[in-house]
NUPA-527119 format. One record per residue (C-alpha): residue in one letter; x, y, z. Coordinates in nm, 3 decimals. Example, Ala and Ser with C-alpha at 12.3 -4.5 7.8 and 13.67 -1.06 7.14 Angstrom:
<zases>
{rest=A, c1=1.230, c2=-0.450, c3=0.780} $
{rest=S, c1=1.367, c2=-0.106, c3=0.714} $
</zases>
This chain:
<zases>
{rest=M, c1=0.000, c2=0.000, c3=0.000} $
{rest=E, c1=0.283, c2=0.242, c3=0.079} $
{rest=I, c1=0.431, c2=0.193, c3=-0.268} $
{rest=A, c1=0.092, c2=0.268, c3=-0.422} $
{rest=L, c1=0.081, c2=0.595, c3=-0.230} $
{rest=R, c1=0.434, c2=0.681, c3=-0.338} $
{rest=T, c1=0.364, c2=0.607, c3=-0.704} $
{rest=G, c1=0.035, c2=0.796, c3=-0.722} $
{rest=V, c1=-0.161, c2=0.500, c3=-0.861} $
{rest=T, c1=-0.415, c2=0.277, c3=-0.692} $
{rest=A, c1=-0.311, c2=-0.043, c3=-0.519} $
{rest=T, c1=-0.525, c2=-0.234, c3=-0.770} $
{rest=D, c1=-0.339, c2=-0.077, c3=-1.063} $
{rest=L, c1=-0.007, c2=-0.146, c3=-0.897} $
{rest=E, c1=-0.096, c2=-0.512, c3=-0.839} $
{rest=S, c1=-0.209, c2=-0.539, c3=-1.200} $
{rest=L, c1=0.122, c2=-0.392, c3=-1.319} $
{rest=I, c1=0.319, c2=-0.638, c3=-1.105} $
{rest=R, c1=0.124, c2=-0.922, c3=-1.271} $
{rest=G, c1=0.243, c2=-0.789, c3=-1.608} $
{rest=N, c1=-0.070, c2=-0.603, c3=-1.716} $
{rest=A, c1=-0.088, c2=-0.246, c3=-1.841} $
{rest=P, c1=-0.345, c2=-0.062, c3=-1.629} $
{rest=M, c1=-0.496, c2=0.262, c3=-1.756} $
{rest=G, c1=-0.408, c2=0.439, c3=-1.430} $
{rest=V, c1=-0.039, c2=0.358, c3=-1.470} $
{rest=A, c1=-0.034, c2=0.475, c3=-1.833} $
{rest=E, c1=-0.213, c2=0.796, c3=-1.738} $
{rest=R, c1=0.027, c2=0.857, c3=-1.451} $
{rest=L, c1=0.321, c2=0.822, c3=-1.689} $
{rest=G, c1=0.152, c2=1.031, c3=-1.956} $
{rest=I, c1=0.172, c2=0.762, c3=-2.223} $
{rest=P, c1=-0.099, c2=0.572, c3=-2.412} $
{rest=V, c1=-0.197, c2=0.231, c3=-2.271} $
{rest=L, c1=-0.095, c2=0.071, c3=-2.601} $
{rest=N, c1=0.261, c2=0.202, c3=-2.555} $
{rest=L, c1=0.272, c2=0.062, c3=-2.202} $
{rest=E, c1=0.140, c2=-0.276, c3=-2.322} $
{rest=E, c1=0.393, c2=-0.295, c3=-2.604} $
{rest=F, c1=0.681, c2=-0.223, c3=-2.368} $
{rest=L, c1=0.570, c2=-0.464, c3=-2.097} $
{rest=W, c1=0.477, c2=-0.750, c3=-2.329} $
{rest=Q, c1=0.717, c2=-0.714, c3=-2.620} $
{rest=G, c1=0.991, c2=-0.475, c3=-2.511} $
{rest=Y, c1=0.893, c2=-0.223, c3=-2.780} $
{rest=A, c1=0.957, c2=0.135, c3=-2.664} $
{rest=S, c1=0.759, c2=0.421, c3=-2.813} $
{rest=A, c1=0.903, c2=0.771, c3=-2.848} $
{rest=N, c1=0.687, c2=0.877, c3=-2.551} $
{rest=L, c1=0.820, c2=0.604, c3=-2.325} $
{rest=A, c1=1.180, c2=0.655, c3=-2.438} $
{rest=H, c1=1.141, c2=1.025, c3=-2.358} $
{rest=R, c1=1.015, c2=0.936, c3=-2.009} $
{rest=L, c1=1.323, c2=0.718, c3=-1.966} $
{rest=G, c1=1.545, c2=0.998, c3=-2.092} $
{rest=T, c1=1.692, c2=0.793, c3=-2.374} $
{rest=S, c1=1.645, c2=0.699, c3=-2.738} $
{rest=M, c1=1.389, c2=0.444, c3=-2.854} $
{rest=A, c1=1.667, c2=0.205, c3=-2.957} $
{rest=A, c1=1.839, c2=0.229, c3=-2.618} $
{rest=A, c1=1.506, c2=0.184, c3=-2.434} $
{rest=E, c1=1.429, c2=-0.126, c3=-2.641} $
{rest=E, c1=1.775, c2=-0.268, c3=-2.583} $
{rest=L, c1=1.733, c2=-0.213, c3=-2.210} $
{rest=G, c1=1.391, c2=-0.377, c3=-2.223} $
{rest=R, c1=1.535, c2=-0.683, c3=-2.399} $
{rest=E, c1=1.827, c2=-0.708, c3=-2.158} $
{rest=V, c1=1.616, c2=-0.701, c3=-1.841} $
{rest=G, c1=1.331, c2=-0.921, c3=-1.966} $
{rest=A, c1=0.963, c2=-0.905, c3=-1.874} $
{rest=E, c1=1.013, c2=-0.875, c3=-1.496} $
{rest=G, c1=1.277, c2=-0.609, c3=-1.543} $
{rest=R, c1=1.045, c2=-0.407, c3=-1.767} $
{rest=I, c1=0.788, c2=-0.409, c3=-1.486} $
{rest=G, c1=1.060, c2=-0.282, c3=-1.254} $
{rest=I, c1=1.151, c2=-0.007, c3=-1.498} $
{rest=I, c1=0.789, c2=0.112, c3=-1.509} $
{rest=L, c1=0.768, c2=0.096, c3=-1.130} $
{rest=G, c1=1.087, c2=0.301, c3=-1.107} $
{rest=L, c1=0.944, c2=0.559, c3=-1.347} $
{rest=L, c1=0.632, c2=0.586, c3=-1.133} $
{rest=L, c1=0.838, c2=0.634, c3=-0.818} $
{rest=S, c1=1.075, c2=0.887, c3=-0.974} $
{rest=S, c1=0.789, c2=1.080, c3=-1.131} $
{rest=R, c1=0.614, c2=1.109, c3=-0.798} $
{rest=Q, c1=0.930, c2=1.216, c3=-0.616} $
{rest=G, c1=1.016, c2=1.469, c3=-0.885} $
{rest=R, c1=0.675, c2=1.630, c3=-0.864} $
{rest=A, c1=0.687, c2=1.630, c3=-0.484} $
{rest=A, c1=1.026, c2=1.805, c3=-0.491} $
{rest=E, c1=0.896, c2=2.064, c3=-0.736} $
{rest=A, c1=0.603, c2=2.132, c3=-0.502} $
{rest=G, c1=0.834, c2=2.151, c3=-0.199} $
{rest=W, c1=0.699, c2=1.831, c3=-0.039} $
{rest=S, c1=1.020, c2=1.631, c3=-0.022} $
</zases>
């Protein structure tokens, strides 16, 4: 539950992500279409939007996705959620 609060998504969405699904709430939180999230989680394909969120090129994001495998891609998305939340909190002076 604490991780859900830190990521800014519901516990249900977080559990769904951990099972390898692409919940709408997670995609919305990252500012990417659900299809882009699905493609990354399931196939390792990185859209321009997702690569931008990662701060890298599409090719580098896809290579990373291939290297870490399906579970690693879930971890990457979880890390993005956590870093996004912390970044916004710092900007608002909440950190």
